[in-house]
MILUMGU-659904 format. One line per field, with one value per residue (C-alpha): residue number from 0; x, y, z. Coordinates in Angstrom, 3 decimals. Layout:
// residues N
n	NUM:...
u	X:...
v	Y:...
w	Z:...
//
This chain:
// residues 172
n	0:1:2:3:4:5:6:7:8:9:10:11:12:13:14:15:16:17:18:19:20:21:22:23:24:25:26:27:28:29:30:31:32:33:34:35:36:37:38:39:40:41:42:43:44:45:46:47:48:49:50:51:52:53:54:55:56:57:58:59:60:61:62:63:64:65:66:67:68:69:70:71:72:73:74:75:76:77:78:79:80:81:82:83:84:85:86:87:88:89:90:91:92:93:94:95:96:97:98:99:100:101:102:103:104:105:106:107:108:109:110:111:112:113:114:115:116:117:118:119:120:121:122:123:124:125:126:127:128:129:130:131:132:133:134:135:136:137:138:139:140:141:142:143:144:145:146:147:148:149:150:151:152:153:154:155:156:157:158:159:160:161:162:163:164:165:166:167:168:169:170:171
u	0.000:3.014:3.135:-0.139:0.439:-2.024:-1.463:-1.812:-0.416:1.313:4.444:3.701:6.671:9.427:8.991:11.875:15.509:15.620:14.404:10.686:8.094:4.547:2.319:-1.306:-3.044:-5.064:-6.255:-8.651:-5.951:-3.311:-2.479:-1.598:0.085:2.399:3.005:6.606:8.001:5.647:7.257:6.339:7.362:8.016:7.386:7.702:4.856:5.854:9.365:10.709:11.948:10.953:12.553:11.661:11.541:10.582:8.742:10.719:7.873:4.967:2.336:-0.865:-0.883:-3.786:-4.889:-1.303:1.081:4.568:6.648:10.257:11.904:14.679:18.062:17.022:18.431:18.192:16.261:18.840:18.142:14.367:14.040:14.019:10.794:8.621:5.767:6.105:3.386:3.541:2.348:1.825:1.463:-1.783:-0.501:-0.144:-3.834:-5.800:-8.903:-12.100:-15.284:-18.435:-19.935:-16.665:-14.732:-11.515:-12.000:-10.096:-12.732:-15.513:-13.925:-14.462:-17.578:-20.713:-23.730:-27.153:-30.629:-32.644:-34.607:-31.383:-30.921:-27.237:-26.315:-22.549:-19.241:-18.066:-15.105:-14.398:-15.342:-15.769:-15.693:-17.564:-18.758:-21.434:-21.202:-19.167:-20.484:-19.844:-19.415:-20.932:-20.094:-23.311:-23.385:-24.306:-21.073:-22.726:-22.029:-24.414:-23.596:-24.775:-24.678:-23.381:-26.408:-28.507:-31.510:-29.457:-26.716:-28.592:-25.942:-22.222:-20.633:-16.878:-16.170:-18.283:-17.660:-21.367:-23.329:-27.112:-28.675:-32.099:-32.499:-34.330:-36.339:-34.078:-30.859:-31.132
v	0.000:2.313:2.479:4.409:8.163:10.991:14.549:17.104:20.132:21.636:23.768:26.807:29.035:30.012:32.685:35.043:33.965:31.839:28.596:28.901:27.469:28.487:25.419:25.417:22.892:20.040:18.924:20.029:19.192:21.736:22.660:19.023:18.228:21.246:21.298:21.309:17.766:16.500:14.156:14.718:13.468:15.908:14.370:15.896:14.794:12.307:11.974:9.020:9.446:11.648:13.629:12.911:16.105:17.291:20.529:22.951:25.480:26.866:29.564:30.182:33.315:34.105:30.451:29.336:27.721:29.194:26.145:25.987:22.566:21.291:21.348:23.745:27.140:29.291:29.797:27.867:24.715:24.779:26.288:22.761:21.916:24.449:22.658:19.541:17.780:17.263:13.793:11.538:7.777:5.989:5.294:9.026:9.711:10.274:8.176:10.149:10.310:8.518:10.257:11.934:10.981:11.736:13.151:10.191:7.893:9.734:10.413:7.331:6.257:5.274:7.527:5.840:7.183:5.944:3.858:2.090:3.879:4.282:7.908:7.882:8.303:11.102:12.694:15.765:17.639:21.409:23.747:26.856:28.029:26.883:23.200:20.938:20.041:16.570:16.415:13.250:12.316:10.899:7.982:10.368:12.329:15.333:16.448:16.538:18.840:17.379:19.622:17.691:18.247:15.773:16.156:15.077:12.696:10.021:7.347:6.966:3.522:4.033:0.296:-0.448:3.034:3.687:6.849:6.902:10.245:11.861:14.004:17.138:19.057:21.075:19.084:17.231
w	0.000:0.406:-3.392:-3.443:-3.343:-2.745:-3.921:-1.108:-2.907:-5.896:-5.772:-7.910:-7.165:-4.784:-2.103:-1.424:-1.421:1.751:0.171:0.827:-1.560:-2.439:-2.248:-3.412:-1.122:-2.625:0.793:3.513:6.053:5.059:8.653:9.344:6.026:6.124:9.887:11.165:11.123:8.408:5.919:2.280:-1.123:-3.960:-7.370:-10.824:-13.045:-15.770:-14.340:-12.384:-8.841:-5.972:-3.165:0.465:2.529:5.995:6.722:8.896:9.144:7.158:7.152:5.261:3.102:0.737:0.361:-0.387:2.075:2.303:3.200:4.376:4.082:6.339:4.624:1.842:2.729:-0.402:-3.600:-5.638:-3.599:-4.208:-7.687:-9.176:-7.288:-9.157:-10.910:-8.751:-6.804:-3.049:-2.052:0.952:1.240:2.011:5.540:6.193:5.552:8.736:9.393:8.869:10.901:9.783:6.758:5.715:2.584:0.792:-2.695:-4.109:-2.572:-4.442:-7.839:-9.998:-8.105:-9.990:-9.448:-9.487:-8.767:-5.808:-8.391:-9.423:-12.765:-13.627:-14.327:-14.822:-13.018:-10.725:-12.519:-10.418:-7.257:-7.424:-4.417:-5.541:-2.150:0.269:-0.655:-2.901:-6.344:-7.741:-11.520:-13.008:-16.598:-17.988:-20.410:-23.260:-22.641:-20.977:-17.421:-14.486:-11.576:-8.253:-5.194:-2.196:0.045:2.037:-0.287:-3.330:-2.134:-0.212:0.321:-0.325:-0.285:-0.472:-0.458:-3.573:-5.069:-5.536:-4.771:-4.537:-5.475:-5.723:-8.811:-7.742:-10.298:-12.569:-12.028:-15.346
//
């Protein structure tokens, strides 16, 4: 299971000259993931190999984490990480409370109506504001936007990757 990696952020740029990085979080647990002492893996997309790092300190600034890594003291040391993904192993994911899910548990799940009619597969989760919106690619190739609210999403079975939904008037 250690071979399964989960993206928790993307390094978009450097910050200053002291080796800090700007990381856009891809997680709801940014305070934990980028806390001092956290172990992370930096991986360039479509390139073999990764770099294991430890967070020295971090701070949140305008929805981006400014992260300082142990052993990387100046901009020249971290410039190579721009455009890389920050990942953790499956073992590093925290267990969630009942009724909570990781995005990776939802994306790829089959959406069916409460009558058992297959709609399609969840391809993406959007976060526009008050609630998440699950994007379902229908069998005809179109997209259905499902608000993640109790009236619409009735049941989520992470184990079987199936979501039971109620289609309110106007959703289709």
